[in-house]
C-alpha positions, -999 to +999 in steps of 0.1 A: +000+000+000+028+024+008+045+021-026+012+024-044+003+054-024+037+070-031+032+066-069-003+080-067+008+110-048+036+117-073+011+116-101-013+138-081+014+164-075+020+166-112-017+170-119-021+196-091+007+217-106-015+222-137-049+221-119-044+235-084-072+241-060-073+251-023-080+222+000-085+246+029-110+269+011-129+237+002-140+236+039-150+273+042-187+267+035-187+238+059-172+261+086-199+286+081-225+259+086-211+253+121-216+290+131-246+311+141-263+333+115-251+364+134-224+371+159-204+399+173-166+394+171-147+368+151-110+358+150-095+339+121-061+325+131-037+320+102-059+341+079-037+338+049-050+360+021-082+366+040-108+345+021-124+330+052-122+363+072-141+380+044-168+353+045-171+357+083-176+394+078-210+386+062-222+375+097-201+394+122-200+429+136-162+428+133-136+403+122-099+401+130-075+380+109-040+372+121-011+356+103+026+352+112+036+361+076+038+399+070+037+394+032+004+374+032-012+399+057-004+427+033-019+407+005-051+401+026-054+439+031-050+445-006-077+420-015-102+433+011-124+461-002-130+491+021-162+509+025-184+479+017-216+470+035-199+440+052-185+442+087-150+457+091-122+433+087-088+441+102-056+421+095-025+420+117+008+402+119+006+378+149+003+341+157-022+323+179-001+326+210+004+363+205-034+366+209-040+390+181-058+423+188-070+410+223-103+407+239-128+378+236-146+364+206-178+347+197-162+328+169-126+316+165-115+298+133-082+281+126-075+264+092-044+244+085-024+262+112-026+242+144+001+217+133+025+246+132+019+254+169+021+237+203-012+218+204-021+220+241-009+256+246-028+268+216-061+251+224-058+264+259-053+299+245-084+295+222-105+283+252-095+315+272-103+338+243-138+323+235-168+339+251-194+318+268-215+302+241-189+309+215-177+285+188-142+273+179-138+256+145-105+240+135-096+224+101-063+207+107-037+183+094-026+151+113+002+126+107-011+095+090-008+065+114-037+041+113-052+020+086-082+044+084-058+073+079-041+056+050-074+045+035-088+080+035-056+093+020-058+069-009-094+077-014-086+114-015-062+110-045-088+103-072-113+126-056-087+154-055-081+149-092-118+151-101-123+182-080-093+199-096-104+190-131-139+203-125-128+236-108-103+243-136-127+229-163-098+209-176-075+239-183-042+247-167-047+274-141-025+296-119-019+287-083-043+305-060-028+332-037-041+313-007-018+284-015+015+303-014+020+300+024+048+280+039+037+244+046+050+219+071+041+182+075+020+173+106+039+155+133+010+145+156-014+117+148-052+120+148-055+098+179-032+120+200-050+152+187-083+138+198-071+129+233-054+162+239-083+182+224-109+165+246-087+170+277-084+208+271-119+212+255-143+187+270-170+178+246-150+188+215-161+169+183-134+157+160-137+139+127-113+127+100-121+142+066-112+139+030-083+157+014-059+151+042-078+171+068-096+167+101-121+190+118-127+200+154-158+219+167-162+231+203-187+254+219-177+271+251-207+260+270-194+224+266-168+232+293-194+241+319-216+211+310-187+187+316-174+202+348 
């Protein structure tokens, strides 16, 4: 299975070079479905070029996007129109442990960033920033360990090619701005992530997903209900 998977991934990388699409943006609509129709303040951690932050602005009074890369933060500002009817969106250079602009939030989102940070410390930070009744949504990467991990990875290869072909309509396309960030392989397996997340965030719901991702959803009242 390992050799077959290696060959498939090599072929996929070649295909993706001509038909790239953003695996993280694929989950943005799913993220919105986990959130209330309206809320006050939102924080998007690892905002990249600001795509998700701008979507959150359609529901929030104010949105803060933070990213550790000054270049991508500047790009997010350039791509965000000013004077629109949507909520104000502010971008700043910071990481999750810096805390961003400060204060508490009704919504915190974190997409493809958690594996760059210390797991327990970051989740604890999120817990402290979230208002009672607030929602944390994470889309993350985990190291493949189990049979299920490898099976989902293999299943994602042809599915990824189909989605890429459909999105590009068969034509070679430029790489999206949101895919220019520095990447790093995940070092923690899904099982360890689940155990640590549920220790720090009792009641957190985690699930393996297609396209080499997992999701975590936690609502702040879960902590009180499990104490």
